[in-house]
C-alpha positions as CSV (number, residue, x, y, z in Angstrom):
1,M,29.6,-36.3,-61.3
2,S,26.8,-36.8,-58.8
3,N,28.5,-37.8,-55.4
4,E,24.9,-38.7,-54.1
5,F,24.4,-41.2,-56.5
6,R,28.1,-42.2,-56.3
7,Q,27.2,-43.3,-52.8
8,L,24.3,-45.5,-54.1
9,L,26.5,-47.0,-56.7
10,Q,28.5,-48.0,-53.9
11,K,25.8,-49.8,-52.0
12,V,25.0,-51.9,-55.0
13,G,28.6,-52.4,-56.8
14,S,30.8,-53.4,-53.9
15,G,31.3,-57.2,-54.5
16,T,29.4,-60.0,-53.7
17,H,30.2,-60.2,-49.4
18,T,30.0,-56.1,-49.4
19,S,27.0,-54.9,-51.5
20,K,23.9,-54.3,-50.0
21,H,20.4,-53.6,-51.2
22,L,19.1,-50.3,-51.1
23,T,16.1,-49.0,-49.6
24,R,12.6,-48.5,-51.4
25,E,13.7,-44.7,-51.2
26,E,17.0,-45.0,-52.2
27,A,16.3,-47.2,-55.7
28,S,13.6,-44.5,-56.1
29,Q,16.0,-41.8,-56.0
30,A,18.6,-43.6,-58.0
31,M,15.8,-44.2,-60.8
32,A,15.3,-40.7,-60.9
33,M,18.6,-39.5,-61.2
34,I,19.3,-42.1,-63.8
35,L,15.9,-41.0,-65.7
36,E,17.1,-37.1,-65.3
37,E,20.6,-37.7,-66.1
38,K,21.9,-36.2,-63.0
39,A,24.2,-39.2,-62.9
40,T,27.0,-39.2,-65.8
41,P,26.7,-41.9,-68.2
42,T,29.8,-43.8,-66.3
43,Q,27.5,-44.0,-63.2
44,I,24.6,-45.0,-64.9
45,G,26.2,-48.1,-66.6
46,A,28.1,-48.7,-63.9
47,F,24.7,-49.0,-61.9
48,L,22.8,-51.1,-63.9
49,I,25.8,-53.9,-64.8
50,A,26.1,-53.9,-60.8
51,H,22.6,-54.1,-60.1
52,R,22.1,-56.8,-62.2
53,I,24.7,-59.0,-60.8
54,K,23.6,-58.3,-57.9
55,R,20.1,-58.7,-58.6
56,P,17.4,-56.8,-57.5
57,T,15.0,-56.9,-54.7
58,G,11.5,-56.5,-54.3
59,E,11.5,-53.5,-52.4
60,E,14.1,-51.9,-54.9
61,L,11.5,-52.5,-57.5
62,A,9.0,-50.9,-55.8
63,G,10.8,-47.7,-55.6
64,M,12.1,-48.0,-59.1
65,L,8.2,-48.1,-59.9
66,D,7.8,-44.9,-57.5
67,A,10.0,-42.9,-59.9
68,Y,8.0,-44.0,-62.7
69,T,4.9,-43.2,-61.2
70,A,6.6,-39.7,-59.9
71,L,8.0,-39.0,-63.6
72,G,6.0,-40.9,-65.9
73,P,2.3,-40.5,-67.8
74,Q,-0.9,-42.3,-66.5
75,L,-3.9,-42.4,-68.6
76,A,-6.9,-41.1,-66.6
77,N,-9.9,-43.6,-65.6
78,H,-12.0,-45.1,-68.2
79,P,-15.4,-43.4,-68.5
80,S,-17.2,-47.0,-67.8
81,G,-15.5,-47.3,-64.6
82,L,-14.5,-50.9,-65.4
83,T,-11.1,-52.3,-64.0
84,T,-8.5,-52.1,-67.0
85,T,-6.2,-54.8,-68.0
86,V,-2.9,-53.8,-67.9
87,F,-0.5,-55.7,-70.0
88,G,3.2,-56.0,-69.0
89,I,5.0,-57.1,-72.3
90,P,8.9,-57.3,-72.2
91,Y,10.0,-54.3,-74.4
92,D,12.6,-55.9,-76.4
93,G,10.1,-57.7,-78.3
94,R,9.4,-61.5,-80.0
95,T,12.2,-63.3,-82.2
96,R,10.8,-66.7,-81.5
97,T,6.9,-67.2,-81.8
98,L,3.9,-65.3,-83.1
99,P,3.0,-62.7,-80.8
100,L,-0.8,-62.8,-80.3
101,A,-1.1,-59.9,-77.2
102,P,-2.2,-57.2,-79.8
103,I,-5.0,-59.8,-81.1
104,T,-6.1,-60.4,-77.5
105,A,-5.9,-57.0,-76.5
106,L,-8.8,-56.0,-79.4
107,L,-10.6,-58.8,-78.4
108,L,-11.0,-57.9,-75.0
109,T,-11.9,-54.4,-76.0
110,A,-14.5,-55.6,-78.4
111,A,-16.1,-57.4,-75.4
112,G,-16.0,-54.1,-73.0
113,V,-12.9,-54.9,-71.3
114,P,-10.5,-51.6,-71.4
115,V,-7.2,-52.8,-72.0
116,I,-3.8,-50.7,-71.6
117,M,0.0,-51.6,-73.1
118,H,3.0,-50.1,-73.1
119,G,6.6,-50.0,-75.1
120,G,8.8,-48.1,-77.4
121,E,11.2,-48.8,-80.6
122,R,13.3,-52.0,-80.8
123,M,15.4,-52.6,-77.7
124,A,18.3,-54.9,-76.6
125,T,19.0,-57.5,-75.9
126,K,16.8,-59.3,-78.4
127,E,16.0,-56.3,-80.2
128,G,12.8,-58.2,-81.6
129,L,9.8,-57.3,-83.2
130,P,8.1,-55.0,-80.4
131,L,4.5,-53.9,-80.1
132,I,4.4,-50.8,-81.6
133,E,5.5,-52.1,-85.0
134,I,2.7,-54.9,-84.9
135,W,-0.2,-52.4,-84.2
136,Q,1.6,-50.0,-87.5
137,N,1.5,-53.0,-89.7
138,L,-2.3,-53.5,-88.1
139,G,-3.2,-49.9,-89.1
140,L,-2.9,-48.5,-85.4
141,D,0.0,-45.7,-85.4
142,F,0.2,-44.9,-81.7
143,S,3.4,-43.0,-82.0
144,Q,1.8,-40.1,-83.7
145,L,-0.9,-39.5,-80.9
146,S,-0.1,-37.4,-77.9
147,L,-1.0,-38.3,-74.4
148,K,-4.2,-36.4,-74.7
149,N,-5.1,-38.2,-78.1
150,T,-4.2,-41.4,-76.5
151,Q,-6.5,-40.6,-73.5
152,E,-9.5,-40.0,-76.3
153,V,-8.6,-43.3,-78.1
154,F,-8.9,-44.9,-74.6
155,N,-12.0,-43.5,-73.8
156,Q,-13.7,-44.1,-76.9
157,T,-12.4,-47.4,-77.9
158,G,-11.1,-48.6,-74.4
159,L,-7.6,-49.1,-76.0
160,G,-4.7,-47.5,-74.6
161,F,-0.8,-47.6,-76.0
162,I,1.9,-45.6,-73.7
163,Y,4.3,-45.0,-76.6
164,L,7.7,-44.3,-74.5
165,P,9.3,-42.0,-76.8
166,Q,6.3,-39.8,-77.2
167,H,4.9,-39.8,-73.8
168,F,7.6,-41.0,-71.6
169,P,10.9,-39.4,-73.1
170,L,13.0,-39.6,-70.0
171,T,13.2,-43.4,-70.7
172,A,14.9,-42.5,-74.3
173,N,18.3,-42.5,-72.7
174,L,17.8,-45.8,-71.2
175,V,17.9,-47.5,-74.6
176,K,21.3,-47.0,-75.2
177,Y,22.6,-48.6,-72.3
178,R,20.4,-51.6,-72.8
179,W,22.2,-51.8,-75.9
180,E,25.8,-50.9,-74.6
181,I,26.1,-53.5,-71.2
182,G,24.8,-56.3,-73.5
183,K,22.6,-57.6,-70.8
184,R,18.5,-57.1,-69.4
185,P,19.1,-54.4,-66.5
186,P,16.6,-54.5,-63.8
187,I,14.5,-52.0,-64.8
188,A,13.6,-54.6,-67.8
189,T,12.1,-56.4,-64.9
190,M,10.6,-53.4,-63.5
191,E,8.9,-52.5,-66.5
192,L,6.4,-55.1,-66.8
193,I,4.9,-54.7,-63.6
194,W,4.4,-50.9,-64.1
195,C,0.6,-49.3,-64.2
196,P,0.5,-46.1,-66.1
197,Y,-3.1,-45.7,-65.3
198,Q,-4.5,-44.0,-62.4
199,G,-7.9,-46.1,-62.1
200,K,-8.4,-49.9,-60.8
201,S,-6.5,-52.0,-62.8
202,H,-6.0,-55.8,-63.7
203,L,-2.4,-56.1,-63.9
204,I,-1.1,-59.4,-66.2
205,S,2.6,-59.4,-66.6
206,G,4.7,-62.5,-68.0
207,Y,8.0,-63.7,-67.0
208,V,10.3,-66.5,-67.8
209,H,12.4,-67.7,-64.4
210,P,10.1,-68.8,-61.9
211,P,11.7,-66.3,-59.1
212,T,10.4,-63.3,-60.9
213,A,7.2,-64.5,-60.3
214,G,7.9,-64.0,-56.2
215,L,9.7,-60.5,-56.9
216,F,6.8,-59.1,-58.7
217,R,4.5,-60.1,-55.8
218,Q,6.7,-58.5,-52.9
219,A,7.4,-55.5,-55.0
220,L,3.5,-54.9,-55.9
221,E,2.3,-55.5,-52.5
222,L,4.8,-53.0,-51.3
223,R,2.8,-50.6,-53.6
224,D,-0.5,-52.2,-52.2
225,C,-1.2,-53.6,-55.3
226,H,-3.3,-56.7,-54.8
227,N,-4.9,-57.3,-58.4
228,F,-2.0,-58.8,-60.7
229,T,-1.7,-62.1,-62.5
230,V,1.8,-63.5,-63.6
231,I,1.8,-65.7,-66.5
232,K,4.9,-68.1,-67.4
233,G,4.4,-66.7,-70.9
234,L,5.7,-67.5,-74.8
235,E,9.6,-65.3,-74.3
236,G,8.2,-63.8,-71.2
237,S,5.0,-62.0,-72.5
238,C,1.8,-62.6,-71.3
239,D,0.8,-64.9,-74.7
240,L,-0.3,-68.4,-73.2
241,P,1.5,-71.7,-74.7
242,R,-0.1,-74.3,-76.3
243,D,3.0,-77.0,-76.1
244,R,3.2,-77.1,-72.5
245,T,1.1,-76.8,-69.1
246,V,0.2,-73.1,-68.8
247,I,1.4,-71.5,-65.1
248,I,-0.9,-68.8,-64.1
249,G,0.1,-66.7,-60.6
250,R,-2.5,-64.7,-58.6
251,P,-2.4,-63.4,-54.6
252,P,-4.8,-65.1,-52.6
253,Q,-6.3,-61.8,-52.0
254,S,-7.2,-61.1,-55.5
255,D,-10.6,-60.9,-57.2
256,R,-9.8,-64.3,-59.3
257,P,-12.0,-66.3,-61.4
258,N,-13.5,-69.5,-60.0
259,I,-11.1,-72.3,-59.8
260,T,-12.8,-75.7,-60.8
261,N,-11.7,-78.7,-59.0
262,N,-10.2,-80.0,-61.9
263,D,-7.4,-77.4,-62.2
264,K,-4.2,-78.4,-60.0
265,I,-3.2,-75.7,-57.2
266,N,-0.5,-75.1,-55.2
267,E,1.1,-72.1,-53.1
268,K,4.7,-70.7,-53.8
269,D,6.1,-67.2,-53.1
270,G,3.2,-66.1,-51.8
271,L,1.0,-66.9,-54.7
272,I,-1.8,-69.4,-55.9
273,H,-0.7,-70.8,-58.5
274,F,-3.2,-72.9,-61.2
275,F,-2.2,-74.7,-64.2
276,L,-4.3,-75.4,-67.4
277,H,-3.3,-78.1,-70.0
278,P,-4.5,-76.7,-73.6
279,L,-4.9,-80.3,-74.6
280,E,-7.7,-81.1,-72.5
281,Y,-9.6,-77.9,-73.9
282,G,-8.8,-79.0,-77.4
283,Y,-6.2,-76.6,-78.0
284,G,-3.1,-78.2,-77.7
285,G,-0.4,-77.9,-80.4
286,K,3.0,-76.6,-81.9
287,E,3.8,-73.1,-81.2
288,I,3.7,-70.9,-84.1
289,S,7.2,-69.9,-85.1
290,L,7.9,-65.9,-86.2
291,K,9.9,-67.0,-89.1
292,S,9.6,-63.6,-90.7
293,E,8.0,-60.0,-89.7
294,G,5.9,-60.0,-92.8
295,E,4.5,-63.6,-92.2
296,A,3.8,-62.8,-88.5
297,I,1.9,-59.7,-90.0
298,H,0.1,-61.9,-92.5
299,D,-0.8,-64.8,-89.9
300,L,-2.3,-61.8,-87.6
301,H,-4.4,-60.8,-90.8
302,Q,-5.5,-64.2,-90.9
303,I,-6.8,-64.3,-87.5
304,L,-8.4,-61.0,-88.1
305,Q,-10.2,-62.2,-90.9
306,G,-11.6,-65.3,-88.8
307,Q,-9.7,-68.0,-91.2
308,A,-9.3,-71.4,-90.0
309,G,-5.3,-72.8,-88.9
310,E,-3.0,-72.9,-86.5
311,P,-3.1,-69.0,-85.9
312,L,-6.7,-68.3,-85.3
313,S,-6.6,-71.8,-82.8
314,A,-3.6,-70.2,-80.8
315,A,-5.9,-66.6,-80.6
316,I,-8.8,-68.2,-79.5
317,W,-6.9,-70.1,-76.7
318,N,-5.6,-67.3,-75.5
319,G,-8.8,-65.0,-76.1
320,G,-11.1,-67.4,-74.4
321,F,-8.7,-67.4,-71.5
322,Y,-8.5,-63.7,-71.1
323,L,-12.3,-63.3,-71.3
324,W,-12.5,-65.6,-68.6
325,H,-9.8,-64.3,-66.2
326,C,-11.2,-60.6,-66.6
327,G,-14.8,-61.6,-65.5
328,V,-16.7,-61.6,-69.1
329,S,-17.3,-65.2,-69.4
330,D,-18.2,-67.2,-66.4
331,N,-15.8,-70.5,-67.6
332,L,-12.8,-71.0,-69.8
333,K,-15.1,-73.0,-71.8
334,A,-17.5,-70.1,-72.3
335,G,-14.6,-67.8,-72.7
336,L,-13.2,-70.3,-75.4
337,A,-16.7,-70.2,-77.2
338,E,-16.7,-66.7,-77.0
339,A,-13.5,-65.7,-78.2
340,E,-14.1,-67.9,-81.3
341,K,-17.3,-66.4,-81.8
342,L,-15.6,-62.6,-81.8
343,L,-13.0,-63.6,-84.3
344,T,-14.8,-65.6,-87.0
345,G,-17.6,-63.5,-86.5
346,G,-15.7,-60.0,-87.5
347,K,-16.3,-58.4,-84.1
348,V,-12.6,-57.6,-83.3
349,A,-12.0,-56.9,-86.9
350,E,-14.4,-54.4,-86.8
351,Q,-13.1,-53.4,-83.8
352,L,-9.5,-52.7,-85.3
353,G,-11.5,-50.5,-88.1
354,K,-12.8,-48.3,-85.3
355,I,-9.8,-47.7,-83.5
356,G,-7.9,-47.2,-86.8
357,Q,-10.6,-44.4,-87.8
358,L,-10.7,-42.4,-84.8
359,I,-6.6,-42.4,-84.9
360,N,-6.6,-41.2,-88.3
361,Q,-9.4,-38.5,-87.2
362,L,-7.1,-37.5,-84.5
363,V,-3.9,-37.2,-86.3
């Protein structure tokens, strides 16, 4: 047993009236001791559930990110020097709606925007379809790449994927705790704003509950990160909904795209929020259900082939927004037109083939 960790556990686990928040340094220390298993399994499990009940603060999330930065992997600067988009997507996957982030990533890299994603195998609590399995079914097996080879793929194609079991094995021990405690621990929130990249980045994180956006801002600003976007996306992902208004949050000092006078804007939790209505751009509709994993992969292949239908429409809506938001297109309408062109013209499918060929050579 670690007496040092025991003192940190006592702070967060003393109950509603007497528990205390950790300082940034203490949170970093606790996260490092958990990753390196310097605390006992009993201590780790107790800490994770107590911290969930207490609820994390922005300062605590910043400290946890400090530990991930110190102990985890980072990809080096992309040779282009361009800002790299880093997507923060829940590790426990998707269970209800078609995941479009891999298509968006391929589209962005085809347009010259470097992209980094990260994740692992199936995880509690949802144990839904994770990114790694989607990529494997599309022909890209990032699980076989060393960090050096991942860097090579990123350098040559603009797409990088940090696969936790291979590149950050210290996190493997956390998977069983997520299953055993039956609830998402605070690390599941922290992972959404983890940036495993050394260069200039644009962090894009999904969320479900509005207070989470404020937590993200507090943690990232403490870490001197001001170029980020938060999306109230499908199942907490970065995928834009089509059956409701899209809510996007950005810090006031970020390099955000020009917002037209038609967009509704407000300020909340230190963020500027603007709202997009899919119907106004001709891309409203029902969300595409994830009926089975086989059907989901089939839908993604249809998108890559440019076949007309609801999956393609959803992919254009997402791709168009991100082309605009990442600075490729001057406005959303231009982004939508460019996304349609890239998807139906075969450029995105061609990008997938190039990445697959390089991965096969390296493996």
